[in-house]
SEKOL-840052 format. One record per atom (N, C-alpha, C): x, y, z negated. Coordinates in nm, 3 decimals. Each point is the difference from the previous one (the first is absolute). Layout:
N
<rec><X>X</X><Y>Y</Y><Z>Z</Z></rec>
...
***
This chain:
67
<rec><X>4.817</X><Y>-0.813</Y><Z>4.567</Z></rec>
<rec><X>0.017</X><Y>-0.026</Y><Z>-0.135</Z></rec>
<rec><X>0.025</X><Y>0.143</Y><Z>-0.081</Z></rec>
<rec><X>-0.055</X><Y>0.029</Y><Z>-0.122</Z></rec>
<rec><X>0.020</X><Y>0.126</Y><Z>-0.054</Z></rec>
<rec><X>0.137</X><Y>0.035</Y><Z>-0.051</Z></rec>
<rec><X>0.037</X><Y>0.118</Y><Z>0.032</Z></rec>
<rec><X>0.138</X><Y>0.029</Y><Z>-0.038</Z></rec>
<rec><X>0.020</X><Y>0.009</Y><Z>-0.152</Z></rec>
<rec><X>-0.103</X><Y>0.030</Y><Z>-0.087</Z></rec>
<rec><X>0.020</X><Y>-0.001</Y><Z>-0.126</Z></rec>
<rec><X>0.032</X><Y>-0.146</Y><Z>-0.065</Z></rec>
<rec><X>-0.040</X><Y>-0.100</Y><Z>0.072</Z></rec>
<rec><X>0.032</X><Y>-0.130</Y><Z>-0.060</Z></rec>
<rec><X>0.109</X><Y>-0.047</Y><Z>0.043</Z></rec>
<rec><X>0.101</X><Y>0.045</Y><Z>0.074</Z></rec>
<rec><X>0.132</X><Y>-0.039</Y><Z>0.044</Z></rec>
<rec><X>0.083</X><Y>-0.014</Y><Z>-0.130</Z></rec>
<rec><X>-0.007</X><Y>0.107</Y><Z>-0.067</Z></rec>
<rec><X>0.104</X><Y>-0.024</Y><Z>-0.120</Z></rec>
<rec><X>-0.033</X><Y>-0.088</Y><Z>-0.114</Z></rec>
<rec><X>-0.149</X><Y>-0.050</Y><Z>-0.016</Z></rec>
<rec><X>-0.018</X><Y>-0.109</Y><Z>-0.062</Z></rec>
<rec><X>0.025</X><Y>-0.153</Y><Z>0.047</Z></rec>
<rec><X>0.049</X><Y>-0.013</Y><Z>0.106</Z></rec>
<rec><X>0.018</X><Y>-0.118</Y><Z>0.079</Z></rec>
<rec><X>0.154</X><Y>-0.052</Y><Z>-0.040</Z></rec>
<rec><X>0.031</X><Y>-0.048</Y><Z>-0.115</Z></rec>
<rec><X>0.133</X><Y>-0.025</Y><Z>-0.013</Z></rec>
<rec><X>0.027</X><Y>-0.157</Y><Z>0.014</Z></rec>
<rec><X>0.105</X><Y>-0.037</Y><Z>0.059</Z></rec>
<rec><X>0.022</X><Y>-0.170</Y><Z>0.037</Z></rec>
<rec><X>0.140</X><Y>0.007</Y><Z>-0.084</Z></rec>
<rec><X>0.044</X><Y>-0.144</Y><Z>0.019</Z></rec>
<rec><X>0.132</X><Y>-0.045</Y><Z>-0.044</Z></rec>
<rec><X>0.110</X><Y>0.088</Y><Z>0.058</Z></rec>
<rec><X>0.008</X><Y>0.030</Y><Z>0.106</Z></rec>
<rec><X>0.121</X><Y>0.096</Y><Z>0.053</Z></rec>
<rec><X>0.011</X><Y>0.131</Y><Z>-0.080</Z></rec>
<rec><X>-0.123</X><Y>0.047</Y><Z>-0.037</Z></rec>
<rec><X>0.002</X><Y>0.156</Y><Z>-0.073</Z></rec>
<rec><X>0.039</X><Y>-0.027</Y><Z>-0.152</Z></rec>
<rec><X>-0.057</X><Y>-0.123</Y><Z>-0.067</Z></rec>
<rec><X>0.028</X><Y>-0.021</Y><Z>-0.128</Z></rec>
<rec><X>0.154</X><Y>-0.050</Y><Z>0.007</Z></rec>
<rec><X>0.076</X><Y>-0.055</Y><Z>0.075</Z></rec>
<rec><X>0.118</X><Y>-0.036</Y><Z>-0.008</Z></rec>
<rec><X>0.083</X><Y>0.145</Y><Z>0.005</Z></rec>
<rec><X>-0.039</X><Y>0.092</Y><Z>0.087</Z></rec>
<rec><X>0.043</X><Y>0.104</Y><Z>0.016</Z></rec>
<rec><X>0.022</X><Y>0.103</Y><Z>-0.126</Z></rec>
<rec><X>-0.140</X><Y>0.002</Y><Z>-0.059</Z></rec>
<rec><X>0.008</X><Y>0.057</Y><Z>-0.123</Z></rec>
<rec><X>0.092</X><Y>-0.051</Y><Z>-0.119</Z></rec>
<rec><X>-0.010</X><Y>-0.136</Y><Z>-0.007</Z></rec>
<rec><X>0.098</X><Y>-0.075</Y><Z>-0.106</Z></rec>
<rec><X>0.162</X><Y>0.071</Y><Z>0.028</Z></rec>
<rec><X>0.036</X><Y>-0.025</Y><Z>0.116</Z></rec>
<rec><X>0.105</X><Y>0.047</Y><Z>0.036</Z></rec>
<rec><X>0.048</X><Y>0.118</Y><Z>-0.024</Z></rec>
<rec><X>-0.084</X><Y>0.092</Y><Z>0.017</Z></rec>
<rec><X>0.010</X><Y>0.145</Y><Z>-0.030</Z></rec>
<rec><X>0.017</X><Y>0.034</Y><Z>-0.140</Z></rec>
<rec><X>-0.100</X><Y>-0.060</Y><Z>-0.082</Z></rec>
<rec><X>0.018</X><Y>0.005</Y><Z>-0.147</Z></rec>
<rec><X>0.129</X><Y>-0.068</Y><Z>-0.041</Z></rec>
<rec><X>0.034</X><Y>-0.087</Y><Z>0.026</Z></rec>
<rec><X>0.147</X><Y>-0.075</Y><Z>-0.018</Z></rec>
<rec><X>0.131</X><Y>0.122</Y><Z>0.034</Z></rec>
<rec><X>-0.029</X><Y>0.065</Y><Z>0.088</Z></rec>
<rec><X>0.103</X><Y>0.063</Y><Z>0.046</Z></rec>
<rec><X>-0.004</X><Y>0.134</Y><Z>-0.071</Z></rec>
<rec><X>-0.093</X><Y>0.040</Y><Z>-0.036</Z></rec>
<rec><X>-0.029</X><Y>0.118</Y><Z>-0.069</Z></rec>
<rec><X>0.037</X><Y>-0.013</Y><Z>-0.169</Z></rec>
<rec><X>-0.054</X><Y>-0.109</Y><Z>-0.053</Z></rec>
<rec><X>0.026</X><Y>-0.018</Y><Z>-0.127</Z></rec>
<rec><X>0.097</X><Y>-0.115</Y><Z>-0.056</Z></rec>
<rec><X>0.043</X><Y>-0.080</Y><Z>0.106</Z></rec>
<rec><X>0.104</X><Y>-0.090</Y><Z>-0.058</Z></rec>
<rec><X>-0.046</X><Y>-0.120</Y><Z>-0.062</Z></rec>
<rec><X>0.062</X><Y>-0.112</Y><Z>-0.018</Z></rec>
<rec><X>-0.074</X><Y>-0.116</Y><Z>-0.035</Z></rec>
<rec><X>-0.009</X><Y>-0.014</Y><Z>-0.146</Z></rec>
<rec><X>0.085</X><Y>0.098</Y><Z>-0.089</Z></rec>
<rec><X>0.011</X><Y>0.003</Y><Z>-0.118</Z></rec>
<rec><X>-0.118</X><Y>0.097</Y><Z>-0.069</Z></rec>
<rec><X>-0.034</X><Y>0.099</Y><Z>0.075</Z></rec>
<rec><X>-0.095</X><Y>0.081</Y><Z>-0.059</Z></rec>
<rec><X>-0.159</X><Y>-0.063</Y><Z>0.002</Z></rec>
<rec><X>-0.024</X><Y>-0.094</Y><Z>0.114</Z></rec>
<rec><X>-0.128</X><Y>-0.033</Y><Z>0.010</Z></rec>
<rec><X>-0.059</X><Y>-0.083</Y><Z>-0.094</Z></rec>
<rec><X>0.057</X><Y>-0.071</Y><Z>-0.073</Z></rec>
<rec><X>-0.046</X><Y>-0.041</Y><Z>-0.127</Z></rec>
<rec><X>-0.044</X><Y>0.074</Y><Z>-0.105</Z></rec>
<rec><X>0.084</X><Y>0.095</Y><Z>-0.047</Z></rec>
<rec><X>-0.023</X><Y>0.126</Y><Z>-0.087</Z></rec>
<rec><X>-0.147</X><Y>0.068</Y><Z>0.065</Z></rec>
<rec><X>0.008</X><Y>0.019</Y><Z>0.094</Z></rec>
<rec><X>-0.124</X><Y>0.072</Y><Z>0.089</Z></rec>
<rec><X>-0.123</X><Y>-0.079</Y><Z>-0.038</Z></rec>
<rec><X>0.005</X><Y>-0.149</Y><Z>0.033</Z></rec>
<rec><X>-0.128</X><Y>-0.073</Y><Z>-0.014</Z></rec>
<rec><X>-0.033</X><Y>-0.015</Y><Z>-0.155</Z></rec>
<rec><X>0.094</X><Y>0.013</Y><Z>-0.095</Z></rec>
<rec><X>0.003</X><Y>-0.012</Y><Z>-0.151</Z></rec>
<rec><X>-0.086</X><Y>0.108</Y><Z>-0.026</Z></rec>
<rec><X>0.037</X><Y>0.132</Y><Z>0.054</Z></rec>
<rec><X>-0.065</X><Y>0.105</Y><Z>-0.027</Z></rec>
<rec><X>-0.136</X><Y>0.029</Y><Z>0.043</Z></rec>
<rec><X>-0.017</X><Y>-0.066</Y><Z>0.113</Z></rec>
<rec><X>-0.121</X><Y>0.004</Y><Z>0.051</Z></rec>
<rec><X>-0.099</X><Y>-0.091</Y><Z>-0.082</Z></rec>
<rec><X>0.026</X><Y>-0.129</Y><Z>-0.014</Z></rec>
<rec><X>-0.052</X><Y>-0.098</Y><Z>-0.118</Z></rec>
<rec><X>-0.041</X><Y>0.058</Y><Z>-0.122</Z></rec>
<rec><X>0.083</X><Y>0.062</Y><Z>-0.072</Z></rec>
<rec><X>-0.022</X><Y>0.088</Y><Z>-0.120</Z></rec>
<rec><X>-0.099</X><Y>0.081</Y><Z>-0.001</Z></rec>
<rec><X>0.009</X><Y>0.077</Y><Z>0.107</Z></rec>
<rec><X>-0.097</X><Y>0.114</Y><Z>0.041</Z></rec>
<rec><X>-0.147</X><Y>-0.062</Y><Z>0.038</Z></rec>
<rec><X>-0.011</X><Y>-0.104</Y><Z>0.057</Z></rec>
<rec><X>-0.116</X><Y>-0.059</Y><Z>0.020</Z></rec>
<rec><X>-0.078</X><Y>-0.051</Y><Z>-0.094</Z></rec>
<rec><X>0.110</X><Y>-0.039</Y><Z>-0.124</Z></rec>
<rec><X>-0.050</X><Y>-0.081</Y><Z>-0.103</Z></rec>
<rec><X>-0.056</X><Y>0.114</Y><Z>-0.096</Z></rec>
<rec><X>0.059</X><Y>0.120</Y><Z>-0.011</Z></rec>
<rec><X>-0.033</X><Y>0.085</Y><Z>-0.083</Z></rec>
<rec><X>-0.129</X><Y>0.065</Y><Z>0.052</Z></rec>
<rec><X>-0.025</X><Y>0.016</Y><Z>0.121</Z></rec>
<rec><X>-0.126</X><Y>0.048</Y><Z>0.065</Z></rec>
<rec><X>-0.112</X><Y>-0.069</Y><Z>-0.046</Z></rec>
<rec><X>0.036</X><Y>-0.157</Y><Z>0.028</Z></rec>
<rec><X>-0.121</X><Y>-0.104</Y><Z>-0.022</Z></rec>
<rec><X>-0.037</X><Y>0.017</Y><Z>-0.147</Z></rec>
<rec><X>0.114</X><Y>0.006</Y><Z>-0.112</Z></rec>
<rec><X>-0.057</X><Y>0.014</Y><Z>-0.126</Z></rec>
<rec><X>-0.068</X><Y>0.128</Y><Z>-0.053</Z></rec>
<rec><X>0.046</X><Y>0.113</Y><Z>0.089</Z></rec>
<rec><X>-0.069</X><Y>0.113</Y><Z>-0.023</Z></rec>
<rec><X>-0.148</X><Y>0.008</Y><Z>0.027</Z></rec>
<rec><X>-0.027</X><Y>-0.051</Y><Z>0.128</Z></rec>
<rec><X>-0.129</X><Y>-0.029</Y><Z>0.058</Z></rec>
<rec><X>-0.095</X><Y>-0.078</Y><Z>-0.106</Z></rec>
<rec><X>0.068</X><Y>-0.105</Y><Z>-0.054</Z></rec>
<rec><X>-0.078</X><Y>-0.076</Y><Z>-0.103</Z></rec>
<rec><X>-0.025</X><Y>0.075</Y><Z>-0.108</Z></rec>
<rec><X>0.075</X><Y>0.065</Y><Z>-0.044</Z></rec>
<rec><X>-0.009</X><Y>0.083</Y><Z>-0.125</Z></rec>
<rec><X>-0.111</X><Y>0.111</Y><Z>0.015</Z></rec>
<rec><X>0.019</X><Y>0.046</Y><Z>0.115</Z></rec>
<rec><X>-0.105</X><Y>0.111</Y><Z>0.010</Z></rec>
<rec><X>-0.150</X><Y>-0.061</Y><Z>0.015</Z></rec>
<rec><X>-0.008</X><Y>-0.113</Y><Z>0.080</Z></rec>
<rec><X>-0.128</X><Y>-0.066</Y><Z>0.013</Z></rec>
<rec><X>-0.049</X><Y>-0.035</Y><Z>-0.126</Z></rec>
<rec><X>0.106</X><Y>-0.056</Y><Z>-0.116</Z></rec>
<rec><X>-0.064</X><Y>-0.029</Y><Z>-0.124</Z></rec>
<rec><X>-0.054</X><Y>0.140</Y><Z>-0.075</Z></rec>
<rec><X>0.061</X><Y>0.108</Y><Z>0.034</Z></rec>
<rec><X>-0.029</X><Y>0.113</Y><Z>-0.068</Z></rec>
<rec><X>-0.139</X><Y>0.036</Y><Z>0.046</Z></rec>
<rec><X>-0.030</X><Y>0.002</Y><Z>0.150</Z></rec>
<rec><X>-0.117</X><Y>0.038</Y><Z>0.038</Z></rec>
<rec><X>-0.117</X><Y>-0.098</Y><Z>-0.051</Z></rec>
<rec><X>0.034</X><Y>-0.126</Y><Z>-0.044</Z></rec>
<rec><X>-0.110</X><Y>-0.081</Y><Z>-0.028</Z></rec>
<rec><X>-0.017</X><Y>0.038</Y><Z>-0.152</Z></rec>
<rec><X>0.089</X><Y>0.023</Y><Z>-0.068</Z></rec>
<rec><X>-0.040</X><Y>0.054</Y><Z>-0.146</Z></rec>
<rec><X>-0.074</X><Y>0.141</Y><Z>0.000</Z></rec>
<rec><X>0.019</X><Y>0.073</Y><Z>0.096</Z></rec>
<rec><X>-0.065</X><Y>0.130</Y><Z>-0.011</Z></rec>
<rec><X>-0.140</X><Y>-0.041</Y><Z>0.039</Z></rec>
<rec><X>-0.027</X><Y>-0.086</Y><Z>0.103</Z></rec>
<rec><X>-0.136</X><Y>-0.040</Y><Z>0.023</Z></rec>
<rec><X>-0.068</X><Y>-0.068</Y><Z>-0.105</Z></rec>
<rec><X>0.056</X><Y>-0.068</Y><Z>-0.073</Z></rec>
<rec><X>-0.062</X><Y>-0.052</Y><Z>-0.132</Z></rec>
<rec><X>-0.007</X><Y>0.086</Y><Z>-0.082</Z></rec>
<rec><X>0.059</X><Y>0.129</Y><Z>-0.024</Z></rec>
<rec><X>-0.038</X><Y>0.082</Y><Z>-0.111</Z></rec>
<rec><X>-0.120</X><Y>0.090</Y><Z>0.048</Z></rec>
<rec><X>-0.004</X><Y>0.023</Y><Z>0.146</Z></rec>
<rec><X>-0.110</X><Y>0.075</Y><Z>0.042</Z></rec>
<rec><X>-0.150</X><Y>-0.081</Y><Z>-0.001</Z></rec>
<rec><X>0.032</X><Y>-0.137</Y><Z>0.006</Z></rec>
<rec><X>-0.118</X><Y>-0.073</Y><Z>-0.006</Z></rec>
<rec><X>-0.038</X><Y>-0.011</Y><Z>-0.165</Z></rec>
<rec><X>0.101</X><Y>-0.002</Y><Z>-0.086</Z></rec>
<rec><X>-0.047</X><Y>-0.007</Y><Z>-0.149</Z></rec>
<rec><X>-0.051</X><Y>0.141</Y><Z>-0.028</Z></rec>
<rec><X>0.038</X><Y>0.115</Y><Z>0.044</Z></rec>
<rec><X>-0.058</X><Y>0.129</Y><Z>-0.007</Z></rec>
<rec><X>-0.157</X><Y>0.004</Y><Z>0.016</Z></rec>
<rec><X>-0.037</X><Y>-0.049</Y><Z>0.129</Z></rec>
<rec><X>-0.125</X><Y>-0.008</Y><Z>0.048</Z></rec>
<rec><X>-0.089</X><Y>-0.087</Y><Z>-0.088</Z></rec>
***
């Protein structure tokens, strides 16, 4: 087995350990706030990428009109 693949092999015991460590570090009250922040960040990222793709399509249309 390749040694580079070992960190990618995550099973249930590793996931449980990660969850326990996160709970110990942040506490039960902070986790919903963290998830809310993560969700709003992802939402903003999706909106920004949609806006950018719309801007690019408008630019492409302008270039086609000029030709």
